[in-house]
ZAPA-739855 format. One record per residue (C-alpha): residue number from 1; x, y, z; residue in three letters. Coordinates in nm, 4 decimals. Example, Ala and Ser with C-alpha at 12.3 -4.5 7.8 and 13.67 -1.06 7.14 Angstrom:
2
resi | c1 | c2 | c3 | resn
1 | 1.2300 | -0.4500 | 0.7800 | Ala
2 | 1.3670 | -0.1060 | 0.7140 | Ser
END
This chain:
273
resi | c1 | c2 | c3 | resn
1 | -0.3619 | -3.3450 | -18.3975 | Met
2 | -0.7358 | -3.3145 | -18.3307 | Ser
3 | -0.9284 | -3.0415 | -18.5145 | Glu
4 | -1.0775 | -2.9479 | -18.1776 | Asp
5 | -0.7438 | -2.9037 | -18.0010 | Ser
6 | -0.6525 | -2.5553 | -17.8711 | Pro
7 | -0.3758 | -2.5322 | -18.1311 | Glu
8 | -0.6143 | -2.5643 | -18.4265 | Thr
9 | -0.9409 | -2.4110 | -18.3007 | Arg
10 | -1.0182 | -2.0720 | -18.4486 | Gln
11 | -1.1281 | -1.7996 | -18.2042 | Pro
12 | -1.4985 | -1.7219 | -18.1974 | Thr
13 | -1.6346 | -1.3819 | -18.2915 | Val
14 | -1.6695 | -1.2872 | -17.9247 | Leu
15 | -1.3193 | -1.4064 | -17.8437 | Glu
16 | -1.1897 | -1.1912 | -18.1289 | Arg
17 | -1.3930 | -0.8999 | -17.9934 | Leu
18 | -1.2447 | -0.9392 | -17.6460 | Asp
19 | -0.8929 | -0.9748 | -17.7884 | Leu
20 | -0.9414 | -0.6555 | -17.9896 | Ala
21 | -1.0591 | -0.4685 | -17.6803 | Leu
22 | -0.7697 | -0.6067 | -17.4758 | Ala
23 | -0.5343 | -0.4824 | -17.7478 | Gly
24 | -0.6958 | -0.1416 | -17.7196 | Gln
25 | -0.6228 | -0.1367 | -17.3453 | Val
26 | -0.2631 | -0.2448 | -17.4050 | Ala
27 | -0.2126 | 0.0322 | -17.6623 | Asp
28 | -0.3378 | 0.2914 | -17.4149 | Arg
29 | -0.1111 | 0.1597 | -17.1397 | Leu
30 | 0.1893 | 0.1749 | -17.3726 | Val
31 | 0.0944 | 0.5313 | -17.4607 | Gly
32 | 0.0742 | 0.6230 | -17.0926 | Asp
33 | 0.4086 | 0.4598 | -17.0207 | Asp
34 | 0.5878 | 0.6376 | -17.3057 | Thr
35 | 0.4537 | 0.9669 | -17.1704 | Arg
36 | 0.5737 | 0.8821 | -16.8197 | Gly
37 | 0.2216 | 0.8461 | -16.6755 | Asn
38 | 0.2757 | 0.5161 | -16.4919 | Asp
39 | 0.1129 | 0.6520 | -16.1765 | Ala
40 | -0.1780 | 0.8130 | -16.3580 | Ser
41 | -0.5096 | 0.7643 | -16.1729 | Pro
42 | -0.6737 | 0.7030 | -16.5109 | Ser
43 | -0.4967 | 0.3680 | -16.5569 | Arg
44 | -0.7723 | 0.1066 | -16.6006 | Pro
45 | -0.8617 | -0.1318 | -16.3227 | Glu
46 | -1.0537 | -0.3613 | -16.5589 | Ser
47 | -1.0992 | -0.4445 | -16.9251 | Leu
48 | -1.4334 | -0.2615 | -16.9223 | Ala
49 | -1.2855 | 0.0576 | -16.7820 | Gln
50 | -0.9792 | 0.0496 | -17.0047 | Gly
51 | -1.1598 | -0.0283 | -17.3307 | Ser
52 | -1.4420 | 0.2216 | -17.2922 | Arg
53 | -1.4254 | 0.5109 | -17.5387 | Ser
54 | -1.6731 | 0.7861 | -17.6195 | Thr
55 | -1.8803 | 0.7261 | -17.9351 | Pro
56 | -1.7981 | 0.9611 | -18.2219 | Ser
57 | -2.0421 | 1.2327 | -18.3257 | Ala
58 | -2.1261 | 1.0299 | -18.6381 | Asp
59 | -2.2053 | 0.7232 | -18.4252 | Asp
60 | -2.4217 | 0.9293 | -18.1889 | Arg
61 | -2.6161 | 1.0796 | -18.4779 | His
62 | -2.6497 | 0.7394 | -18.6479 | Ser
63 | -2.7698 | 0.5856 | -18.3201 | Trp
64 | -3.0448 | 0.8470 | -18.2832 | Ile
65 | -3.1517 | 0.8033 | -18.6466 | Ala
66 | -3.1580 | 0.4267 | -18.5932 | Gly
67 | -3.3684 | 0.4568 | -18.2779 | Met
68 | -3.6313 | 0.6527 | -18.4685 | Leu
69 | -3.6040 | 0.4067 | -18.7570 | Gly
70 | -3.6990 | 0.1244 | -18.5188 | Leu
71 | -4.0390 | 0.2944 | -18.4953 | Arg
72 | -4.0634 | 0.3572 | -18.8682 | Gly
73 | -3.9703 | 0.7268 | -18.8483 | Leu
74 | -3.7380 | 0.8104 | -19.1369 | Arg
75 | -3.4719 | 1.0559 | -19.0277 | Val
76 | -3.1182 | 1.0559 | -19.1665 | Thr
77 | -2.7967 | 1.0927 | -18.9696 | Arg
78 | -2.7335 | 1.4299 | -19.1343 | Asp
79 | -3.0813 | 1.5497 | -19.0392 | Glu
80 | -3.0190 | 1.4444 | -18.6784 | Val
81 | -2.6947 | 1.6446 | -18.6799 | Ala
82 | -2.8725 | 1.9483 | -18.8262 | Ala
83 | -3.1511 | 1.9366 | -18.5662 | Met
84 | -2.9052 | 1.9097 | -18.2777 | Leu
85 | -2.7062 | 2.2040 | -18.4147 | Arg
86 | -3.0240 | 2.4078 | -18.4589 | Gly
87 | -2.9764 | 2.4292 | -18.8355 | Asp
88 | -3.2799 | 2.4401 | -19.0644 | Pro
89 | -3.4014 | 2.1096 | -19.2099 | Cys
90 | -3.7303 | 1.9485 | -19.3076 | Arg
91 | -3.8166 | 1.8812 | -18.9407 | Phe
92 | -3.9091 | 2.1917 | -18.7443 | Arg
93 | -3.9062 | 2.2210 | -18.3664 | Ala
94 | -4.2794 | 2.1440 | -18.3407 | Glu
95 | -4.2467 | 1.8133 | -18.5298 | His
96 | -4.2533 | 1.4858 | -18.3360 | Gln
97 | -3.9289 | 1.3745 | -18.5024 | Glu
98 | -3.7464 | 1.6856 | -18.3853 | His
99 | -3.8657 | 1.6411 | -18.0281 | Lys
100 | -3.7650 | 1.2750 | -18.0249 | Leu
101 | -3.4213 | 1.3498 | -18.1713 | Val
102 | -3.3564 | 1.5934 | -17.8875 | Val
103 | -3.4980 | 1.3451 | -17.6368 | Gly
104 | -3.2869 | 1.0518 | -17.7583 | Phe
105 | -2.9760 | 1.2723 | -17.7558 | Ala
106 | -3.0460 | 1.3405 | -17.3891 | Arg
107 | -3.1015 | 0.9686 | -17.3213 | Ala
108 | -2.7739 | 0.8786 | -17.4916 | Leu
109 | -2.5875 | 1.1311 | -17.2770 | Ala
110 | -2.7450 | 0.9754 | -16.9674 | Glu
111 | -2.6503 | 0.6290 | -17.0929 | Leu
112 | -2.2866 | 0.7308 | -17.1343 | Glu
113 | -2.2724 | 0.8986 | -16.7924 | Thr
114 | -2.4200 | 0.5925 | -16.6233 | Arg
115 | -2.2060 | 0.3390 | -16.8089 | Ser
116 | -1.8877 | 0.5349 | -16.7313 | Ala
117 | -1.9490 | 0.4332 | -16.3687 | Arg
118 | -1.9940 | 0.0708 | -16.4775 | Gly
119 | -2.3610 | 0.0833 | -16.3731 | Ala
120 | -2.5979 | -0.1560 | -16.5489 | Ser
121 | -2.9408 | -0.0430 | -16.6705 | Pro
122 | -3.2472 | -0.1244 | -16.4652 | Asp
123 | -3.6211 | -0.1005 | -16.5159 | Gly
124 | -3.6900 | 0.2265 | -16.3379 | Trp
125 | -3.3890 | 0.3962 | -16.4961 | Trp
126 | -3.5323 | 0.2984 | -16.8357 | Leu
127 | -3.8732 | 0.4334 | -16.7321 | Val
128 | -3.7096 | 0.7646 | -16.6422 | Glu
129 | -3.5257 | 0.7742 | -16.9769 | Gln
130 | -3.8529 | 0.7120 | -17.1597 | Phe
131 | -4.0219 | 0.9925 | -16.9684 | Arg
132 | -3.7392 | 1.2379 | -17.0382 | Arg
133 | -3.7085 | 1.1355 | -17.4032 | Thr
134 | -4.0790 | 1.1770 | -17.4784 | Thr
135 | -4.1778 | 1.4591 | -17.2426 | Glu
136 | -4.2161 | 1.7147 | -17.5242 | Gln
137 | -4.4436 | 1.4852 | -17.7310 | Val
138 | -4.8046 | 1.5509 | -17.6321 | Gly
139 | -4.9344 | 1.1943 | -17.6586 | Arg
140 | -4.6827 | 1.0735 | -17.4001 | Phe
141 | -4.7480 | 1.3304 | -17.1278 | Arg
142 | -4.8678 | 1.1496 | -16.8144 | Asn
143 | -4.8552 | 0.8321 | -17.0232 | Asn
144 | -4.5435 | 0.6353 | -16.9327 | Val
145 | -4.6372 | 0.2813 | -16.8280 | Leu
146 | -4.8944 | 0.1581 | -17.0790 | Arg
147 | -5.2579 | 0.1052 | -16.9815 | Arg
148 | -5.3416 | -0.1229 | -17.2752 | Asp
149 | -5.1678 | -0.3214 | -17.5480 | Glu
150 | -4.8580 | -0.1386 | -17.6824 | Pro
151 | -4.9162 | 0.0725 | -17.9908 | Trp
152 | -4.6042 | -0.0812 | -18.1453 | Asp
153 | -4.6968 | -0.4420 | -18.0642 | Ser
154 | -4.5212 | -0.7128 | -18.2668 | Ile
155 | -4.7566 | -0.9728 | -18.4212 | Pro
156 | -4.7229 | -1.3080 | -18.2494 | Gly
157 | -4.5888 | -1.1703 | -17.9206 | Val
158 | -4.8087 | -1.2020 | -17.6103 | Gln
159 | -4.7515 | -0.9071 | -17.3776 | Tyr
160 | -4.8022 | -0.8912 | -17.0005 | Pro
161 | -5.1166 | -0.7261 | -16.8716 | His
162 | -5.0708 | -0.3594 | -16.7708 | Pro
163 | -5.1410 | -0.4510 | -16.4072 | Asp
164 | -4.8243 | -0.6636 | -16.4063 | Glu
165 | -4.5909 | -0.3971 | -16.5394 | Leu
166 | -4.4895 | -0.2212 | -16.2197 | Ser
167 | -4.3688 | -0.5459 | -16.0610 | Ala
168 | -4.1925 | -0.6530 | -16.3822 | Leu
169 | -4.0140 | -0.3188 | -16.4138 | Val
170 | -3.9148 | -0.3399 | -16.0466 | Asp
171 | -3.7552 | -0.6826 | -16.1048 | Ala
172 | -3.5763 | -0.5792 | -16.4238 | Phe
173 | -3.2206 | -0.5434 | -16.2915 | His
174 | -2.8973 | -0.7408 | -16.2761 | His
175 | -2.9627 | -0.8707 | -15.9270 | Gly
176 | -3.2547 | -1.0700 | -16.0675 | Gln
177 | -3.0891 | -1.1374 | -16.4050 | Gln
178 | -3.3488 | -0.9098 | -16.5695 | Phe
179 | -3.6129 | -1.1800 | -16.5248 | Gly
180 | -3.4010 | -1.4420 | -16.7037 | Asp
181 | -3.3118 | -1.7896 | -16.5764 | Lys
182 | -3.0142 | -1.7241 | -16.3458 | Pro
183 | -2.8093 | -2.0282 | -16.4519 | Ala
184 | -2.8534 | -1.9479 | -16.8205 | Val
185 | -2.7938 | -1.5736 | -16.7917 | Phe
186 | -2.4816 | -1.5990 | -16.5767 | Glu
187 | -2.3281 | -1.8607 | -16.8077 | Ser
188 | -2.3357 | -1.6315 | -17.1116 | Leu
189 | -2.0838 | -1.3828 | -17.2499 | His
190 | -2.1823 | -1.0209 | -17.1652 | Pro
191 | -2.2769 | -0.9477 | -17.5280 | Val
192 | -2.5129 | -1.2463 | -17.5310 | Arg
193 | -2.6500 | -1.1434 | -17.1926 | Gln
194 | -2.7223 | -0.8037 | -17.3464 | Gly
195 | -2.9161 | -0.9559 | -17.6348 | Val
196 | -3.1341 | -1.1426 | -17.3869 | Arg
197 | -3.1897 | -0.8153 | -17.1975 | Ile
198 | -3.3062 | -0.6605 | -17.5256 | Leu
199 | -3.5362 | -0.9588 | -17.5892 | Trp
200 | -3.6919 | -0.9535 | -17.2428 | Arg
201 | -3.7499 | -0.5799 | -17.2345 | Phe
202 | -3.9080 | -0.5804 | -17.5811 | Ala
203 | -4.1432 | -0.8629 | -17.4803 | Arg
204 | -4.2335 | -0.6859 | -17.1559 | Met
205 | -4.3032 | -0.3684 | -17.3594 | Ala
206 | -4.3827 | -0.1482 | -17.0580 | Pro
207 | -4.4407 | 0.1705 | -17.2598 | Phe
208 | -4.7309 | 0.2705 | -17.4812 | Pro
209 | -4.4879 | 0.3031 | -17.7760 | Asp
210 | -4.1163 | 0.2963 | -17.8715 | Leu
211 | -4.0609 | -0.0308 | -17.6844 | Asn
212 | -3.8230 | -0.1738 | -17.9445 | Leu
213 | -3.6151 | 0.1437 | -17.9333 | Ser
214 | -3.5883 | 0.1316 | -17.5549 | Phe
215 | -3.5044 | -0.2396 | -17.5619 | Ala
216 | -3.2092 | -0.1440 | -17.7838 | Val
217 | -3.1262 | 0.1397 | -17.5425 | Leu
218 | -3.1184 | -0.1156 | -17.2572 | Ala
219 | -2.8880 | -0.3346 | -17.4680 | Phe
220 | -2.6625 | -0.0383 | -17.5387 | Gly
221 | -2.6460 | 0.0612 | -17.1731 | Ala
222 | -2.5474 | -0.2951 | -17.0771 | Trp
223 | -2.2789 | -0.3119 | -17.3472 | Leu
224 | -2.1297 | 0.0241 | -17.2544 | Arg
225 | -2.1237 | -0.0623 | -16.8826 | Ala
226 | -1.9105 | -0.3655 | -16.9758 | His
227 | -1.6741 | -0.1718 | -17.2017 | Gly
228 | -1.8189 | -0.2788 | -17.5371 | Tyr
229 | -1.8988 | -0.0391 | -17.8216 | Pro
230 | -2.2420 | 0.1120 | -17.8584 | Leu
231 | -2.4738 | -0.0968 | -18.0763 | Phe
232 | -2.5917 | 0.1403 | -18.3502 | Val
233 | -2.9159 | 0.0207 | -18.5133 | Pro
234 | -2.9500 | 0.0746 | -18.8854 | Lys
235 | -3.2486 | 0.2796 | -19.0061 | Pro
236 | -3.3948 | -0.0231 | -19.1878 | Asp
237 | -3.3273 | -0.2763 | -18.9100 | Glu
238 | -3.6689 | -0.2823 | -18.7501 | Arg
239 | -3.7861 | -0.6064 | -18.9129 | Ser
240 | -3.4703 | -0.8015 | -18.8273 | Ser
241 | -3.4831 | -0.7010 | -18.4592 | Ile
242 | -3.8550 | -0.7781 | -18.4490 | Glu
243 | -3.7687 | -1.1293 | -18.5716 | Arg
244 | -3.5296 | -1.1700 | -18.2780 | Ile
245 | -3.8039 | -1.0610 | -18.0360 | Val
246 | -4.0662 | -1.2846 | -18.1977 | Arg
247 | -3.8448 | -1.5948 | -18.1715 | Ala
248 | -3.7598 | -1.7848 | -17.8491 | Pro
249 | -3.5063 | -1.6206 | -17.6159 | Ala
250 | -3.1765 | -1.6268 | -17.8080 | Pro
251 | -2.8513 | -1.7762 | -17.6867 | Leu
252 | -2.6564 | -1.6000 | -17.9616 | Arg
253 | -2.7186 | -1.3583 | -18.2480 | Val
254 | -2.4120 | -1.3771 | -18.4697 | Val
255 | -2.4921 | -1.0725 | -18.6906 | Pro
256 | -2.4940 | -0.8491 | -18.3811 | Ile
257 | -2.1679 | -1.0017 | -18.2569 | Glu
258 | -2.0076 | -0.9369 | -18.5970 | Leu
259 | -2.1322 | -0.5768 | -18.5943 | Arg
260 | -1.9679 | -0.5096 | -18.2595 | Leu
261 | -1.6405 | -0.6686 | -18.3727 | Leu
262 | -1.6476 | -0.4587 | -18.6900 | Ala
263 | -1.7069 | -0.1426 | -18.4837 | Ala
264 | -1.3952 | -0.2119 | -18.2752 | Val
265 | -1.1702 | -0.3043 | -18.5676 | Thr
266 | -1.2857 | -0.0066 | -18.7752 | Gln
267 | -1.2137 | 0.2279 | -18.4843 | Ala
268 | -0.8668 | 0.0754 | -18.4499 | Gln
269 | -0.7994 | 0.1158 | -18.8222 | Asp
270 | -0.9120 | 0.4802 | -18.8060 | Ala
271 | -0.6738 | 0.5517 | -18.5174 | Arg
272 | -0.3803 | 0.3900 | -18.6978 | Gln
273 | -0.4391 | 0.5602 | -19.0330 | Ser
END
């Protein structure tokens, strides 16, 4: 028997991810059936709808801490939780970190609301999220689309001229494959499509700052719209994501795929324990 035959080939990471999500849907359907809810209007019409679950409070707080970490701002998950509760911590309401924590919490809520409808991110939605996230930080008022090189530019990356940004943002949507090559983009698994969305948005860098964070937000919005778990950046992950952006457009990033699979399996283990 050939090593490449279907009987011997091991499933890829993304196949395992999709199988785990399909199992999640099946478990929920069994639960509905045992409760006599066969006609429930909440029964999923697709894998994306059936596998979508709300991120835990810990994941939301870790996501916000990670988004600030992508800009080099050191805030812990516990500090994020304290700020959102209004508890005292080392960051007071007038601090930039506090304002951005509140802003990213609002953006995450918008992301979840949008993805629950299965709606993909687009350029102007991301512009609006940037404006709402940063509106309390003085240096960003009336300063949304950048007028010069980005403050958080990555060495070795050539950015579009500010005069090009409006047209690029306008074209950044699924109908135009987010500026990607249509044949390549449409051939990829949704997770790999999302990584290329991250890459393209980070290299467009339409904002004066926080471009890497909002590229990850775009990635997260794409994943959630397709029923995948939220990608939660680690506080020290800035350099590794910058390496992805600095390199040619990726066809796969295995560490990210493994992270998403681990998020699903860990959530399953927690539910069964």
